[in-house]
DRENDOZA-284853 format. One record per residue (C-alpha): x, y, z; residue number from 1. Coordinates in steps of 0.02 Angstrom, whole numbers, plus 50000, padded with zeros to 5 digits. Example, Ala and Ser with C-alpha at 12.3 -4.5 7.8 and 13.67 -1.06 7.14 Angstrom:
<rec><X>50615</X><Y>49775</Y><Z>50390</Z><pos>1</pos></rec>
<rec><X>50684</X><Y>49947</Y><Z>50357</Z><pos>2</pos></rec>
This chain:
<rec><X>49971</X><Y>49181</Y><Z>48209</Z><pos>1</pos></rec>
<rec><X>49884</X><Y>49198</Y><Z>48375</Z><pos>2</pos></rec>
<rec><X>49722</X><Y>49296</Y><Z>48369</Z><pos>3</pos></rec>
<rec><X>49780</X><Y>49402</Y><Z>48514</Z><pos>4</pos></rec>
<rec><X>49907</X><Y>49531</Y><Z>48466</Z><pos>5</pos></rec>
<rec><X>50053</X><Y>49562</Y><Z>48580</Z><pos>6</pos></rec>
<rec><X>49978</X><Y>49729</Y><Z>48631</Z><pos>7</pos></rec>
<rec><X>49813</X><Y>49653</Y><Z>48693</Z><pos>8</pos></rec>
<rec><X>49890</X><Y>49514</Y><Z>48796</Z><pos>9</pos></rec>
<rec><X>49888</X><Y>49539</Y><Z>48984</Z><pos>10</pos></rec>
<rec><X>50053</X><Y>49589</Y><Z>49060</Z><pos>11</pos></rec>
<rec><X>50123</X><Y>49447</Y><Z>49166</Z><pos>12</pos></rec>
<rec><X>50174</X><Y>49564</Y><Z>49307</Z><pos>13</pos></rec>
<rec><X>50000</X><Y>49639</Y><Z>49321</Z><pos>14</pos></rec>
<rec><X>49923</X><Y>49465</Y><Z>49317</Z><pos>15</pos></rec>
<rec><X>50038</X><Y>49416</Y><Z>49460</Z><pos>16</pos></rec>
<rec><X>49988</X><Y>49570</Y><Z>49557</Z><pos>17</pos></rec>
<rec><X>49803</X><Y>49529</Y><Z>49531</Z><pos>18</pos></rec>
<rec><X>49835</X><Y>49354</Y><Z>49600</Z><pos>19</pos></rec>
<rec><X>49925</X><Y>49431</Y><Z>49749</Z><pos>20</pos></rec>
<rec><X>49783</X><Y>49554</Y><Z>49778</Z><pos>21</pos></rec>
<rec><X>49658</X><Y>49410</Y><Z>49778</Z><pos>22</pos></rec>
<rec><X>49760</X><Y>49315</Y><Z>49907</Z><pos>23</pos></rec>
<rec><X>49784</X><Y>49469</Y><Z>50017</Z><pos>24</pos></rec>
<rec><X>49598</X><Y>49510</Y><Z>50005</Z><pos>25</pos></rec>
<rec><X>49552</X><Y>49334</Y><Z>50060</Z><pos>26</pos></rec>
<rec><X>49673</X><Y>49345</Y><Z>50207</Z><pos>27</pos></rec>
<rec><X>49600</X><Y>49509</Y><Z>50267</Z><pos>28</pos></rec>
<rec><X>49423</X><Y>49444</Y><Z>50242</Z><pos>29</pos></rec>
<rec><X>49470</X><Y>49298</Y><Z>50356</Z><pos>30</pos></rec>
<rec><X>49545</X><Y>49418</Y><Z>50485</Z><pos>31</pos></rec>
<rec><X>49387</X><Y>49523</Y><Z>50479</Z><pos>32</pos></rec>
<rec><X>49276</X><Y>49372</Y><Z>50502</Z><pos>33</pos></rec>
<rec><X>49382</X><Y>49311</Y><Z>50648</Z><pos>34</pos></rec>
<rec><X>49376</X><Y>49484</Y><Z>50728</Z><pos>35</pos></rec>
<rec><X>49186</X><Y>49495</Y><Z>50715</Z><pos>36</pos></rec>
<rec><X>49160</X><Y>49318</Y><Z>50782</Z><pos>37</pos></rec>
<rec><X>49286</X><Y>49343</Y><Z>50923</Z><pos>38</pos></rec>
<rec><X>49210</X><Y>49510</Y><Z>50973</Z><pos>39</pos></rec>
<rec><X>49038</X><Y>49433</Y><Z>50990</Z><pos>40</pos></rec>
<rec><X>49095</X><Y>49269</Y><Z>51070</Z><pos>41</pos></rec>
<rec><X>49155</X><Y>49327</Y><Z>51241</Z><pos>42</pos></rec>
<rec><X>49130</X><Y>49474</Y><Z>51358</Z><pos>43</pos></rec>
<rec><X>49319</X><Y>49505</Y><Z>51370</Z><pos>44</pos></rec>
<rec><X>49324</X><Y>49620</Y><Z>51219</Z><pos>45</pos></rec>
<rec><X>49400</X><Y>49786</Y><Z>51271</Z><pos>46</pos></rec>
<rec><X>49365</X><Y>49944</Y><Z>51173</Z><pos>47</pos></rec>
<rec><X>49502</X><Y>50074</Y><Z>51169</Z><pos>48</pos></rec>
<rec><X>49541</X><Y>50240</Y><Z>51089</Z><pos>49</pos></rec>
<rec><X>49634</X><Y>50223</Y><Z>50924</Z><pos>50</pos></rec>
<rec><X>49800</X><Y>50315</Y><Z>50922</Z><pos>51</pos></rec>
<rec><X>49769</X><Y>50486</Y><Z>50842</Z><pos>52</pos></rec>
<rec><X>49916</X><Y>50464</Y><Z>50723</Z><pos>53</pos></rec>
<rec><X>49810</X><Y>50339</Y><Z>50625</Z><pos>54</pos></rec>
<rec><X>49707</X><Y>50484</Y><Z>50557</Z><pos>55</pos></rec>
<rec><X>49864</X><Y>50567</Y><Z>50493</Z><pos>56</pos></rec>
<rec><X>49928</X><Y>50400</Y><Z>50427</Z><pos>57</pos></rec>
<rec><X>49769</X><Y>50381</Y><Z>50326</Z><pos>58</pos></rec>
<rec><X>49801</X><Y>50549</Y><Z>50243</Z><pos>59</pos></rec>
<rec><X>49983</X><Y>50502</Y><Z>50212</Z><pos>60</pos></rec>
<rec><X>49943</X><Y>50338</Y><Z>50125</Z><pos>61</pos></rec>
<rec><X>49808</X><Y>50421</Y><Z>50019</Z><pos>62</pos></rec>
<rec><X>49931</X><Y>50560</Y><Z>49973</Z><pos>63</pos></rec>
<rec><X>50058</X><Y>50428</Y><Z>49922</Z><pos>64</pos></rec>
<rec><X>49929</X><Y>50351</Y><Z>49807</Z><pos>65</pos></rec>
<rec><X>49900</X><Y>50521</Y><Z>49728</Z><pos>66</pos></rec>
<rec><X>50086</X><Y>50555</Y><Z>49703</Z><pos>67</pos></rec>
<rec><X>50107</X><Y>50386</Y><Z>49620</Z><pos>68</pos></rec>
<rec><X>49958</X><Y>50421</Y><Z>49507</Z><pos>69</pos></rec>
<rec><X>50026</X><Y>50589</Y><Z>49450</Z><pos>70</pos></rec>
<rec><X>50200</X><Y>50520</Y><Z>49421</Z><pos>71</pos></rec>
<rec><X>50227</X><Y>50545</Y><Z>49234</Z><pos>72</pos></rec>
<rec><X>50296</X><Y>50371</Y><Z>49203</Z><pos>73</pos></rec>
<rec><X>50257</X><Y>50324</Y><Z>49024</Z><pos>74</pos></rec>
<rec><X>50145</X><Y>50474</Y><Z>48992</Z><pos>75</pos></rec>
<rec><X>50248</X><Y>50631</Y><Z>48967</Z><pos>76</pos></rec>
<rec><X>50153</X><Y>50792</Y><Z>48956</Z><pos>77</pos></rec>
<rec><X>50163</X><Y>50893</Y><Z>48795</Z><pos>78</pos></rec>
<rec><X>50283</X><Y>51016</Y><Z>48877</Z><pos>79</pos></rec>
<rec><X>50399</X><Y>50871</Y><Z>48921</Z><pos>80</pos></rec>
<rec><X>50408</X><Y>50793</Y><Z>48748</Z><pos>81</pos></rec>
<rec><X>50553</X><Y>50905</Y><Z>48699</Z><pos>82</pos></rec>
<rec><X>50650</X><Y>50857</Y><Z>48855</Z><pos>83</pos></rec>
<rec><X>50796</X><Y>50739</Y><Z>48849</Z><pos>84</pos></rec>
<rec><X>50750</X><Y>50563</Y><Z>48904</Z><pos>85</pos></rec>
<rec><X>50870</X><Y>50576</Y><Z>49052</Z><pos>86</pos></rec>
<rec><X>50784</X><Y>50735</Y><Z>49114</Z><pos>87</pos></rec>
<rec><X>50612</X><Y>50655</Y><Z>49096</Z><pos>88</pos></rec>
<rec><X>50673</X><Y>50498</Y><Z>49186</Z><pos>89</pos></rec>
<rec><X>50738</X><Y>50606</Y><Z>49329</Z><pos>90</pos></rec>
<rec><X>50567</X><Y>50689</Y><Z>49346</Z><pos>91</pos></rec>
<rec><X>50482</X><Y>50519</Y><Z>49349</Z><pos>92</pos></rec>
<rec><X>50604</X><Y>50453</Y><Z>49479</Z><pos>93</pos></rec>
<rec><X>50578</X><Y>50606</Y><Z>49588</Z><pos>94</pos></rec>
<rec><X>50390</X><Y>50572</Y><Z>49596</Z><pos>95</pos></rec>
<rec><X>50426</X><Y>50391</Y><Z>49638</Z><pos>96</pos></rec>
<rec><X>50541</X><Y>50447</Y><Z>49779</Z><pos>97</pos></rec>
<rec><X>50405</X><Y>50560</Y><Z>49848</Z><pos>98</pos></rec>
<rec><X>50289</X><Y>50409</Y><Z>49850</Z><pos>99</pos></rec>
<rec><X>50424</X><Y>50303</Y><Z>49933</Z><pos>100</pos></rec>
<rec><X>50452</X><Y>50438</Y><Z>50064</Z><pos>101</pos></rec>
<rec><X>50267</X><Y>50446</Y><Z>50103</Z><pos>102</pos></rec>
<rec><X>50263</X><Y>50256</Y><Z>50116</Z><pos>103</pos></rec>
<rec><X>50406</X><Y>50259</Y><Z>50241</Z><pos>104</pos></rec>
<rec><X>50320</X><Y>50399</Y><Z>50336</Z><pos>105</pos></rec>
<rec><X>50164</X><Y>50290</Y><Z>50346</Z><pos>106</pos></rec>
<rec><X>50265</X><Y>50145</Y><Z>50418</Z><pos>107</pos></rec>
<rec><X>50346</X><Y>50261</Y><Z>50545</Z><pos>108</pos></rec>
<rec><X>50172</X><Y>50319</Y><Z>50593</Z><pos>109</pos></rec>
<rec><X>50121</X><Y>50139</Y><Z>50621</Z><pos>110</pos></rec>
<rec><X>50268</X><Y>50112</Y><Z>50739</Z><pos>111</pos></rec>
<rec><X>50217</X><Y>50270</Y><Z>50833</Z><pos>112</pos></rec>
<rec><X>50038</X><Y>50204</Y><Z>50844</Z><pos>113</pos></rec>
<rec><X>50100</X><Y>50039</Y><Z>50915</Z><pos>114</pos></rec>
<rec><X>50206</X><Y>50129</Y><Z>51044</Z><pos>115</pos></rec>
<rec><X>50059</X><Y>50241</Y><Z>51090</Z><pos>116</pos></rec>
<rec><X>49947</X><Y>50091</Y><Z>51113</Z><pos>117</pos></rec>
<rec><X>50080</X><Y>50000</Y><Z>51214</Z><pos>118</pos></rec>
<rec><X>50101</X><Y>50151</Y><Z>51328</Z><pos>119</pos></rec>
<rec><X>49913</X><Y>50143</Y><Z>51363</Z><pos>120</pos></rec>
<rec><X>49940</X><Y>49964</Y><Z>51422</Z><pos>121</pos></rec>
<rec><X>49873</X><Y>49879</Y><Z>51266</Z><pos>122</pos></rec>
<rec><X>50002</X><Y>49755</Y><Z>51206</Z><pos>123</pos></rec>
<rec><X>49988</X><Y>49611</Y><Z>51085</Z><pos>124</pos></rec>
<rec><X>49935</X><Y>49492</Y><Z>51225</Z><pos>125</pos></rec>
<rec><X>49836</X><Y>49609</Y><Z>51339</Z><pos>126</pos></rec>
<rec><X>49666</X><Y>49586</Y><Z>51256</Z><pos>127</pos></rec>
<rec><X>49587</X><Y>49508</Y><Z>51102</Z><pos>128</pos></rec>
<rec><X>49546</X><Y>49681</Y><Z>51032</Z><pos>129</pos></rec>
<rec><X>49725</X><Y>49742</Y><Z>51046</Z><pos>130</pos></rec>
<rec><X>49787</X><Y>49578</Y><Z>50970</Z><pos>131</pos></rec>
<rec><X>49678</X><Y>49608</Y><Z>50818</Z><pos>132</pos></rec>
<rec><X>49739</X><Y>49788</Y><Z>50807</Z><pos>133</pos></rec>
<rec><X>49920</X><Y>49732</Y><Z>50801</Z><pos>134</pos></rec>
<rec><X>49883</X><Y>49588</Y><Z>50682</Z><pos>135</pos></rec>
<rec><X>49790</X><Y>49694</Y><Z>50555</Z><pos>136</pos></rec>
<rec><X>49909</X><Y>49841</Y><Z>50558</Z><pos>137</pos></rec>
<rec><X>50066</X><Y>49733</Y><Z>50556</Z><pos>138</pos></rec>
<rec><X>50001</X><Y>49624</Y><Z>50413</Z><pos>139</pos></rec>
<rec><X>49961</X><Y>49780</Y><Z>50313</Z><pos>140</pos></rec>
<rec><X>50130</X><Y>49856</Y><Z>50355</Z><pos>141</pos></rec>
<rec><X>50221</X><Y>49702</Y><Z>50293</Z><pos>142</pos></rec>
<rec><X>50124</X><Y>49704</Y><Z>50130</Z><pos>143</pos></rec>
<rec><X>50157</X><Y>49890</Y><Z>50112</Z><pos>144</pos></rec>
<rec><X>50342</X><Y>49856</Y><Z>50137</Z><pos>145</pos></rec>
<rec><X>50332</X><Y>49739</Y><Z>49988</Z><pos>146</pos></rec>
<rec><X>50253</X><Y>49881</Y><Z>49890</Z><pos>147</pos></rec>
<rec><X>50401</X><Y>49993</Y><Z>49935</Z><pos>148</pos></rec>
<rec><X>50515</X><Y>49861</Y><Z>49860</Z><pos>149</pos></rec>
<rec><X>50410</X><Y>49863</Y><Z>49703</Z><pos>150</pos></rec>
<rec><X>50424</X><Y>50052</Y><Z>49690</Z><pos>151</pos></rec>
<rec><X>50613</X><Y>50041</Y><Z>49708</Z><pos>152</pos></rec>
<rec><X>50612</X><Y>49916</Y><Z>49566</Z><pos>153</pos></rec>
<rec><X>50510</X><Y>50038</Y><Z>49460</Z><pos>154</pos></rec>
<rec><X>50635</X><Y>50178</Y><Z>49496</Z><pos>155</pos></rec>
<rec><X>50775</X><Y>50061</Y><Z>49442</Z><pos>156</pos></rec>
<rec><X>50681</X><Y>50019</Y><Z>49281</Z><pos>157</pos></rec>
<rec><X>50649</X><Y>50202</Y><Z>49242</Z><pos>158</pos></rec>
<rec><X>50833</X><Y>50241</Y><Z>49264</Z><pos>159</pos></rec>
<rec><X>50905</X><Y>50091</Y><Z>49173</Z><pos>160</pos></rec>
<rec><X>50779</X><Y>50014</Y><Z>49053</Z><pos>161</pos></rec>
<rec><X>50678</X><Y>50054</Y><Z>48901</Z><pos>162</pos></rec>
<rec><X>50521</X><Y>50156</Y><Z>48921</Z><pos>163</pos></rec>
<rec><X>50409</X><Y>50006</Y><Z>48888</Z><pos>164</pos></rec>
<rec><X>50493</X><Y>49902</Y><Z>49024</Z><pos>165</pos></rec>
<rec><X>50479</X><Y>50047</Y><Z>49146</Z><pos>166</pos></rec>
<rec><X>50296</X><Y>50071</Y><Z>49102</Z><pos>167</pos></rec>
<rec><X>50255</X><Y>49887</Y><Z>49130</Z><pos>168</pos></rec>
<rec><X>50342</X><Y>49889</Y><Z>49300</Z><pos>169</pos></rec>
<rec><X>50253</X><Y>50051</Y><Z>49346</Z><pos>170</pos></rec>
<rec><X>50081</X><Y>49982</Y><Z>49300</Z><pos>171</pos></rec>
<rec><X>50105</X><Y>49827</Y><Z>49407</Z><pos>172</pos></rec>
<rec><X>50178</X><Y>49921</Y><Z>49556</Z><pos>173</pos></rec>
<rec><X>50048</X><Y>50060</Y><Z>49550</Z><pos>174</pos></rec>
<rec><X>49906</X><Y>49934</Y><Z>49546</Z><pos>175</pos></rec>
<rec><X>49975</X><Y>49853</Y><Z>49702</Z><pos>176</pos></rec>
<rec><X>50009</X><Y>50020</Y><Z>49788</Z><pos>177</pos></rec>
<rec><X>49835</X><Y>50088</Y><Z>49756</Z><pos>178</pos></rec>
<rec><X>49764</X><Y>49926</Y><Z>49825</Z><pos>179</pos></rec>
<rec><X>49870</X><Y>49948</Y><Z>49982</Z><pos>180</pos></rec>
<rec><X>49798</X><Y>50123</Y><Z>50006</Z><pos>181</pos></rec>
<rec><X>49620</X><Y>50059</Y><Z>49984</Z><pos>182</pos></rec>
<rec><X>49654</X><Y>49914</Y><Z>50101</Z><pos>183</pos></rec>
<rec><X>49717</X><Y>50033</Y><Z>50234</Z><pos>184</pos></rec>
<rec><X>49558</X><Y>50137</Y><Z>50224</Z><pos>185</pos></rec>
<rec><X>49458</X><Y>49976</Y><Z>50248</Z><pos>186</pos></rec>
<rec><X>49565</X><Y>49924</Y><Z>50398</Z><pos>187</pos></rec>
<rec><X>49553</X><Y>50098</Y><Z>50474</Z><pos>188</pos></rec>
<rec><X>49363</X><Y>50100</Y><Z>50461</Z><pos>189</pos></rec>
<rec><X>49353</X><Y>49922</Y><Z>50529</Z><pos>190</pos></rec>
<rec><X>49461</X><Y>49969</Y><Z>50679</Z><pos>191</pos></rec>
<rec><X>49364</X><Y>50130</Y><Z>50710</Z><pos>192</pos></rec>
<rec><X>49198</X><Y>50038</Y><Z>50708</Z><pos>193</pos></rec>
<rec><X>49246</X><Y>49877</Y><Z>50798</Z><pos>194</pos></rec>
<rec><X>49388</X><Y>49923</Y><Z>50915</Z><pos>195</pos></rec>
């Protein structure tokens, strides 16, 4: 028999998420490097005021990370142990829906930020700094959209699968989601300092 028990083996979904996180991290490291080099290369770099909604968006994405963390998927509290599994699943799904709602609110905030910037005359092609703003925020938004799909999958697993399957899906999706929140904080600080 294999020396690793089934319990100590890494979960394939989490391993896949770690590979994805590595690839996303390398992409954003390359974007950051390009931004810094481009900013210093030519005098055409234009500084502008970040749309104020980005401050609220930062709070929203951090709140979504908190709601996902407190979601009781796979770890019922003592007071919930006597509950019927269907009632417990409904509570778990409700927390997941709160997280999904906050994720959608974040994306809406990004669209508002883009419109605000556009109304100031900063479009994708108007300056290198605005191009980087759109690139970084859109790339993050697309990755966050993938995270929303993962959370929907977790909600489906909680409603239809065994507890262990739901827990595995939750662990993988929450790892990705928390990374997206941390990545946004990094992007926000980078934009605040460089743009």
